[in-house]
Every structure is written in C-alpha cells, then in structure tokens.
C-alpha positions, -999 to 999 in steps of 0.1 A, spaced: -190 467 323 -218 485 339 -252 490 324 -246 528 321 -214 523 301 -232 498 278 -261 522 272 -237 551 264 -218 529 240 -250 519 222 -262 555 220 -229 565 205 -231 537 179 -267 547 171 -257 583 165 -228 572 144 -251 550 123 -276 578 118 -248 602 107 -235 576 82 -269 570 68 -275 607 65 -242 612 47 -250 584 23 -284 598 15 -270 633 9 -244 619 -15 -270 598 -33 -295 626 -37 -269 650 -49 -257 626 -75 -291 621 -91 -294 656 -105 -259 655 -118 -265 624 -139 -298 638 -152 -281 671 -163 -253 653 -182 -276 630 -201 -297 641 -230 -331 624 -227 -339 634 -264 -308 621 -280 -321 586 -288 -355 596 -302 -345 630 -315 -363 664 -313 -397 667 -329 -399 700 -349 -433 712 -359 -439 737 -387 -461 763 -371 -453 791 -396 -487 791 -413 -467 783 -445 -456 752 -463 -418 749 -461 -392 725 -475 -362 710 -459 -331 690 -466 -317 665 -441 -280 659 -442 -278 673 -478 -305 648 -490 -336 655 -512 -357 685 -509 -388 674 -488 -420 693 -482 -428 703 -446 -465 711 -448 -479 736 -422 -484 718 -388 -464 687 -400 -432 676 -383 -398 663 -388 -374 647 -363 -338 659 -359 -312 637 -343 -279 650 -327 -259 639 -358 -283 655 -383 -281 688 -402 -314 702 -414 -317 731 -437 -351 748 -440 -362 765 -472 -392 786 -483 -392 774 -519 -399 739 -534 -364 736 -550 -346 742 -517 -327 773 -529 -342 801 -508 -333 796 -471 -362 803 -447 -339 808 -417 -309 831 -419 -290 804 -399 -304 769 -398 -307 757 -362 -289 725 -353 -300 698 -328 -284 717 -299 -303 749 -307 -336 730 -308 -327 711 -276 -320 744 -258 -355 757 -265 -371 725 -252 -376 738 -217 -402 712 -206 -381 682 -217 -408 667 -240 -384 666 -270 -407 688 -291 -404 724 -304 -421 744 -331 -409 768 -358 -429 800 -357 -430 827 -384 -396 844 -390 -378 812 -380 -384 818 -343 -383 785 -324 -405 779 -294 -411 751 -269 -440 728 -278 
C-alpha cells in the first residue's frame, strides 16, 4: 500500500471518529435538560411558603390541627400534603378562595430555590 493511500485512510478514520464524538456529545447534552425538566428538585425537601400578607394566618396540614402562621413565618409543603389557609384562629374562615396545592406553589417558584411567599389576597409570588 502506498503512503498516499495510507494517509487517506487515516484521514477518513480521523473524520469518522470526530463525527462519532460529535454525535455522542450532541446526544449527551440534549439528554441533560430532559432529565432536569422531568425531575422535581423540590420534591424531597418541599416548598417553603412564607406568610408575607402583613397578617397572622392559620393553617391546617392534611386535616390536622389549626396552627398559627405568624406574619413572615413559614411552613413547608410536600407533594403529598394538603394545606388549607385560614384568616381566623379556629380555622373556619378560609383566607384563599381556593387553597393552592404543592403543584401551584411549585409552578410559581421560577428561580428554583423551592421558596414562595403568600401576599395579600392570597396572591402567590416567587421568593
């Protein structure tokens, strides 16, 4: 085999290797965002919900006892939890017309720090 044929063969193999490496990198980098989108980084620790209403509120977690939520204090909601928020200390007068669930709080958490705040009128905002 002549030197020219050998060099052409090695150039072809080199190009093929670069193409294969490029394809592998494209597949690897495109798979990373897919796995990040499907996972919920807050599901283990929960979403921190801060009372920023300027009022003391009360809440019930999973139908449990009526618990005070002092202004600027927090509670944590897990994916399996239901939390009802009230404006009275006997948990009879709902503060929110519809109590947000974990997915509602999570959808407001745009920066991904697993924290949101309740503003006056039961408006939820990223923290």
